[in-house]
Every structure is written in C-alpha cells, then in structure tokens.
C-alpha positions in Angstrom: -3.3 -4.7 7.3 -5.7 -1.8 7.2 -4.6 -0.2 10.5 -0.9 -0.5 9.8 -1.5 0.8 6.3 -3.2 3.9 7.6 -0.5 4.6 10.1 2.1 4.4 7.3 -0.1 6.6 5.1 -0.2 9.3 7.9 3.6 9.1 8.3 4.3 9.3 4.5 1.8 12.1 3.9 3.1 14.0 6.9 6.7 13.8 5.7 6.0 14.4 2.0 3.5 17.2 2.2 4.4 19.1 5.3 7.6 17.6 6.5 6.1 17.4 10.0 8.8 20.0 10.9 11.4 17.2 10.9 13.3 18.5 7.8 13.1 22.2 8.8 16.5 23.6 9.9 16.4 24.0 13.6 18.4 26.3 15.8 21.1 24.9 18.2 19.7 24.0 21.6 22.1 23.6 24.6 19.6 21.2 26.3 19.7 18.8 23.3 22.2 17.1 21.1 23.5 17.3 17.5 23.8 14.5 14.9 26.2 15.0 12.0 27.7 12.7 9.4 28.1 11.6 5.8 26.1 9.3 3.5 28.0 7.3 0.8 26.7 5.2 -2.1 27.9 1.6 -1.4 28.2 0.8 -5.2 30.3 3.8 -6.1 31.8 5.1 -2.9 30.7 8.6 -3.9 28.6 10.9 -1.7 24.9 10.3 -1.7 23.8 13.7 -2.7 20.3 14.9 -1.6 19.6 11.6 0.3 17.1 11.6 3.1 18.6 10.8 6.5 16.1 9.5 9.1 16.4 9.1 12.9 13.8 6.7 14.3 13.5 6.2 18.1 14.5 2.8 19.4 11.4 1.3 21.1 11.9 0.5 24.8 10.6 -2.6 26.5 8.3 -0.4 28.6 7.0 1.6 25.6 3.2 1.1 25.6 2.4 3.9 23.1 -0.1 3.1 20.4 -0.3 4.2 16.8 3.4 4.2 16.4 4.4 3.7 12.8 7.3 1.2 12.3 10.5 3.1 11.5 8.7 6.4 11.8 10.8 9.5 11.6 11.7 11.3 14.8 14.1 13.6 12.9 15.1 13.8 9.3 17.1 15.9 7.0 18.7 16.0 3.5 22.4 15.6 2.6 24.3 18.3 0.7 26.5 18.1 -2.4 29.2 16.4 -0.3 26.8 13.9 1.1 27.0 15.5 4.5 24.2 16.3 6.9 23.6 18.0 10.3 20.6 17.7 12.6 20.4 20.3 15.4 18.3 20.1 18.6 17.8 16.4 18.7 16.2 15.1 21.9 18.7 13.0 24.0 18.0 9.3 23.6 18.7 6.2 21.6 17.9 6.1 17.9 18.4 4.1 14.7 19.6 6.1 11.7 19.2 5.1 8.0 19.3 6.9 4.6 17.3 6.6 1.5 17.8 7.8 -2.1 16.1 7.2 -5.4 17.5 4.1 -7.0 18.6 2.7 -3.7 16.9 0.4 -1.2 13.8 1.9 0.6 11.9 0.3 3.5 8.6 1.1 1.8 9.5 -1.4 -0.9 11.6 -3.8 1.2 9.5 -4.5 4.3 7.1 -7.4 4.3 3.9 -5.6 5.4 1.9 -8.8 5.5 4.3 -10.2 8.1 4.1 -6.9 10.1 0.4 -7.1 10.1 0.6 -10.5 11.7 1.5 -8.8 14.9 -1.2 -7.4 17.2 0.7 -4.7 19.0 2.5 -1.7 17.5 5.5 -2.6 19.6 5.9 -6.0 18.0 5.3 -4.5 14.6 8.1 -2.0 15.3 10.5 -4.7 16.4 9.7 -6.8 13.3 10.3 -3.8 11.0 13.7 -3.2 12.8 14.6 -6.8 12.4 13.8 -6.8 8.7 15.7 -3.5 8.1 18.5 -4.2 10.6 21.3 -4.3 8.0 20.6 -0.7 7.1 20.3 0.7 10.6 23.1 2.4 12.6 22.8 2.8 16.4 22.9 6.4 17.5 23.2 7.7 21.1 22.3 11.4 21.4 23.5 13.2 24.5 22.9 16.8 25.9 25.2 19.4 24.3 27.2 16.8 22.4 27.7 16.1 18.8 27.3 12.5 17.5 29.0 11.8 14.2 28.2 8.8 12.1 28.6 7.3 8.6 25.7 5.8 6.6 25.6 4.0 3.3 22.8 3.4 0.8 22.7 0.2 -1.1 21.8 0.1 -4.8 18.4 -1.5 -5.3 17.4 -3.8 -8.1 15.2 -2.7 -11.1 12.7 -4.4 -13.2 11.9 -2.9 -16.6 10.0 -3.6 -19.8 7.2 -2.4 -22.0 3.5 -2.6 -22.0 1.7 -2.7 -25.3 -1.8 -3.5 -26.7 -2.1 -6.6 -28.9 -2.3 -4.3 -32.0 1.2 -3.2 -31.3 0.5 0.3 -30.0 2.1 1.4 -26.7 0.0 1.2 -23.5 0.6 4.6 -22.1 0.0 5.6 -18.5 -0.3 2.1 -17.1 0.2 1.6 -13.4 1.8 -1.5 -11.8 1.4 -4.1 -9.1 4.4 -6.0 -7.8 4.4 -9.0 -5.5 7.5 -10.4 -3.8 8.0 -14.0 -2.6 8.6 -14.2 1.1 10.7 -16.6 3.1 7.5 -18.5 3.8 6.9 -18.9 0.0 3.9 -16.5 0.2 3.5 -13.4 -1.9 3.5 -10.0 -0.3 2.5 -6.7 -2.0 5.4 -4.3 -2.7 4.7 -0.6 -1.9 2.0 1.0 0.0 -1.2 2.6 -1.2 -2.1 6.1 0.0 -5.8 6.6 0.2 -7.3 5.6 -3.1 -4.0 6.0 -5.0 -1.5 3.4 -6.2 1.0 1.4 -4.3 3.7 2.1 -6.9 4.0 5.6 -8.4 5.7 4.6 -11.6 3.7 4.6 -14.9 4.5 3.5 -18.4 5.8 6.4 -20.6 4.7 7.5 -24.1 6.4 4.4 -25.6 4.9 2.0 -23.1 8.3 1.6 -21.3 8.6 1.4 -17.5 11.1 0.8 -14.8 10.4 -0.2 -11.2 13.4 0.5 -8.9 14.5 0.6 -5.2 13.8 -3.1 -4.9 15.6 -5.7 -2.8 16.9 -8.9 -4.4 14.2 -11.5 -4.8 11.6 -13.2 -6.9 8.7 -11.1 -8.2 5.4 -11.3 -10.0 4.4 -8.2 -12.0 1.1 -7.0 -13.3 0.1 -3.9 -15.3 -3.0 -2.0 -14.2 -5.2 0.0 -16.5 -5.4 3.6 -15.2 -9.0 3.4 -14.1 -10.1 4.9 -10.8 -8.1 3.1 -8.1 -5.9 0.0 -7.7 -8.9 -2.0 -6.3 -11.1 -1.4 -9.4 -8.4 -1.4 -12.1 -8.2 -4.4 -14.5 -4.8 -6.1 -14.5 -2.8 -8.1 -17.0 0.3 -9.9 -15.5 3.6 -11.0 -16.9 3.0 -13.9 -19.2 -0.1 -12.1 -20.6 -2.4 -13.7 -18.0 -5.2 -12.0 -15.9 -4.4 -14.2 -12.9 -1.7 -13.2 -10.4 -1.1 -16.9 -9.6 -0.5 -17.7 -13.3 2.0 -14.8 -13.8 5.5 -15.6 -14.8 8.1 -14.8 -12.1 11.2 -12.7 -12.5 14.3 -12.9 -10.2 16.6 -10.1 -9.6 19.9 -9.9 -7.7 21.0 -6.9 -5.6 21.7 -3.9 -7.8 20.7 -5.8 -11.0 18.7 -4.2 -13.8 16.4 -6.9 -15.2 14.8 -6.0 -18.5 12.4 -7.8 -20.8 9.4 -7.8 -18.5 7.0 -7.2 -21.4 3.2 -7.3 -21.0 0.6 -7.4 -23.8 -2.9 -6.2 -23.1 -5.7 -7.7 -25.2 -8.3 -5.4 -26.9 -11.0 -8.0 -27.2 -12.7 -10.5 -25.0 -13.2 -8.0 -22.2 -16.6 -7.1 -20.8 -18.5 -5.0 -18.3 -20.3 -6.5 -15.3 -22.6 -4.1 -13.4 -25.7 -4.1 -11.3 -27.3 -3.1 -8.0 -27.5 -4.2 -4.4 -30.8 -3.7 -2.6 -32.5 -4.8 0.6 -34.8 -7.8 0.2 -37.4 -6.3 2.6 -38.3 -3.1 0.7 -36.0 -2.9 -2.3 -34.1 0.2 -1.2 -30.5 0.6 -2.4 -27.8 -0.4 0.1 -25.5 2.6 0.7 -22.4 0.9 2.2 -20.6 -2.3 1.5 -18.0 -4.0 -0.7 -18.7 -5.9 -3.9 -16.0 -8.2 -5.0 -15.5 -10.2 -8.2 -13.7 -13.4 -7.3 -12.3 -16.2 -9.5 -14.5 -19.3 -9.0 -11.7 -21.9 -8.5 -9.9 -20.4 -5.5 -11.7 -17.1 -4.6 -8.7 -15.0 -5.6 -9.9 -11.4 -5.9 -10.1 -10.1 -9.4 -11.6 -6.7 -8.5 -13.6 -5.0 -5.8 -15.9 -2.0 -5.6 -17.1 0.1 -2.7 -20.8 1.0 -2.5 -21.6 4.5 -1.4 -24.7 6.5 -0.9 -23.8 8.6 -3.9 -23.1 5.6 -6.0 -25.1 2.5 -4.7 -24.7 0.6 -7.9 -21.5 -1.4 -8.9 -19.7 -1.7 -12.2 -16.5 -3.6 -13.2 -15.0 -2.7 -16.6 -12.8 -4.9 -18.8 -13.6 -8.2 -17.2 -12.1 -11.2 -19.1 -14.5 -14.0 -20.1 -14.8 -16.7 -17.5 -16.6 -17.9 -14.3 -16.6 -15.8 -11.2 -18.2 -15.4 -7.8 -19.8 -12.0 -7.1 -19.5 -11.4 -3.4 -21.2 -8.7 -1.3 -19.8 -8.2 2.2 -20.0 -5.6 5.1 -23.2 -4.2 3.7 -25.2 -1.7 5.7 -27.3 1.4 5.4 -25.7 4.8 6.2 -26.0 5.6 9.9 -28.3 8.5 10.7 -27.7 11.0 13.5 -29.5 10.4 16.8 -32.8 12.2 17.1 -34.3 14.1 20.1 -37.2 11.7 20.3 -35.6 9.5 23.0 -33.7 6.3 23.2 -36.1 4.2 21.2 -36.0 6.5 18.2 -32.2 6.8 18.6 -31.7 3.0 18.4 -34.0 2.8 15.4 -31.8 5.3 13.5 -28.7 3.0 13.8 -27.4 1.5 10.6 -29.1 -1.7 9.5 -26.6 -4.5 8.8 -27.1 -7.1 6.1 -25.8 -10.7 5.7 -23.0 -11.4 3.2 -24.0 -13.0 -0.1 -22.3 -14.8 -3.0 -23.7 -15.2 -6.5 -22.1 -17.3 -9.3 -21.6 -15.3 -12.5 -20.5 -16.6 -15.9 -19.1 -13.8 -18.1 -19.4 -14.3 -21.9 -20.5 -10.8 -22.8 -21.5 -7.5 -21.1 -23.8 -8.0 -18.1 -25.6 -4.9 -16.9 -28.6 -6.1 -15.0 -27.3 -8.1 -12.0 -29.6 -7.5 -9.0 -28.5 -8.7 -5.6 -30.9 -8.7 -2.7 -29.6 -8.8 0.9 -31.4 -10.0 4.0 -31.0 -7.9 7.1 -29.2 -9.6 10.0 -31.0 -9.5 13.4 -29.8 -6.7 15.7 -27.2 -7.7 18.4 -28.8 -8.7 21.7 -26.8 -6.0 23.5 -28.3 -3.4 21.3 -31.9 -4.6 22.0 -31.4 -4.3 25.8 
C-alpha cells in the first residue's frame, strides 16, 4: 500500500499545489490536437460549473513505465459557467476523460486502494483502477490538428452526516474522521488517501460538532471520529455506536445520491489513559532511533494506534487509551545509519545501521502507564554484508 499511496500523494500534491502545468492555458499547436466539450450534472441536467476535467492516458500493452499513478492526469482543465471546457495542445493519442466536482463521485473516494495494492506492477494497478472507474470514463482519440468534442457527466455522490459530542453534552469541535467501506469480498477498505502525515479525509466537525462526508459511492460504511492529535496514526478514535473498536462499529448504508444523517458519535471524557515509555538496545541501553511502536488489541491484533520512533524523539507515548488489554509491538527497529567514513571498508561497514528483532509485550491498561521499558536484541548481520 505504501508505494501506491506515495505515488498518489505525488500526483495529488502536484495538481493541487502547482498544477503540474496541466491546468494552465496553453497556446494552440498545429502539431497537436484539441479537446473540447461540456460537463453536465446527472441529477439536475444543469452545467457542472467549475468542475475539473481530466485526461488520463490509456495504458498500452507494451507500456513498461514504472511509477505511473492510476488514473493520473495527462491534461486537465476547469469548466466555465456554461459547463464547457477547452484543452489546447494535447499530444495525439488515446485517452480516457472524466470529470469531478465537489458533492459528486471522485475516484479518490471510490477506488478500492487495498485491491489496487494487491497488484505488483503499475500496469496492473492502472488496469484495475480503470476497471473500477470504467462507468465514469469516456474514450477520447486525439489527432493532429483536429478538435475532439465530447460530453461528460458527473454523478451525485452519497453523503453521511451527523454530530460528534462529548458525554457531557458539549460539541466535539475539530474532530477528524475515518471511513471504511465494505468491498465485494466483504473486507473493509479505507476511504480517502493520506498525504504525508495528514488525514485521509479533510472534513472536520464544526463549532456545533456537526459534520458531513460527501463524494461517496453507494455502499456500506463504518465511521470513526478521530481526536485532532498529531496524525491519523496516533489519534484516538471513537466509532459509530460509541465503541473504540472498528470491528464493533455500527454500519451505515447509503444509496447513490442519498444524504444519510443521524451518524452521531459520543466521546467519553473518563476512562482514558496515557501509555508511554522507551525503547532501548539490550546490549548497552542506548535509545533506539528508528522503528514503529504499535498498540494492538490483544484478541485479534487489530491496530489501536501506532507511533514512529525518531532520533529526536526516541520515546513513545499514546494518549487517551481506553482501559483494556493490549499488545505493545515494536517492529522495524534500527539505529540511524551513519555516513561512510574514510577509514576503509571495515569502518564503513561498522557504520551501517544496526537492526533489532521485533518484540511484543502484553500490557493491561487500568490507569496511566509512563514507565514501560522495552529492550531489543540486535539481529545478526546478513551473511552477504559480512563477506
């Protein structure tokens, strides 16, 4: 999932921040083609004003390029007040076109990224994304010095709304959200895509604790509210049904274009504790500077929270942990790698990062815990490194 996520992140950041030159008005070019058209709202028949129109290259069978983002933008532009658009200087070739608009379906919230990640190659991921989004794609053939005209539609997405409050009745302001959709295989996939250490869904509860999550395809969902602490990985969550477990959350079904309200969540103010400690090397007691500390539920190892160790902050801390039994897991632990020295190969190899074996520790949380001390044993260096 990580590789595909970073590719999508690059694509999204590129388009949102700089536009990657794709939305800039280009001058006519006789050696290239032109794409024009109109975008209409399927539910109203009215023009889709200020919608984003995207052209994505159709992958060829011989396309072996790597690091291609599924449904990435080759060209994009915005519609005007009549819902019309014009893209100049388009490279001749075969494309798929689609449009997005706030309140309407968006591939970032419709694609099953878990399924995409099951494919090894970028090519197969691209084909899967096209298959999932095929009902919203229009074939476009662009030719030299010719204008291709097309008509696109945007389909109204579903919305899930409600309120988040504390158990004393006050509104929970500025809460973030996690949304999980049931797949055809009866699994649950994350909705949205995290950018760096941000949140998968940008929406937050307002000053009255109200929220609305839109642009969703029809389906069955599980919803959780996240306290606005650091990042999505470290934030405590309370799910629909006022449970801390995603698997125990109530589900909510929405039809295409439906606005489903009443998804209300109550956050408790008591019974939450802090779990913190340190991770050190067994041999000499120095702090481990890289690794991931996870807090897992003891029954099925579902992740409750995780924390990234760094050289600036080698300790770990989880806030607002509900009472219960957990497994504290440390994985991918190592010391920060130092730069090679000028003292020769032997000194250079000695400067490589030391890697430590994973470890799990049972933890019962009945109150605040601030003195957990986990010691890790270094794993033997790989034989190829010793030669």
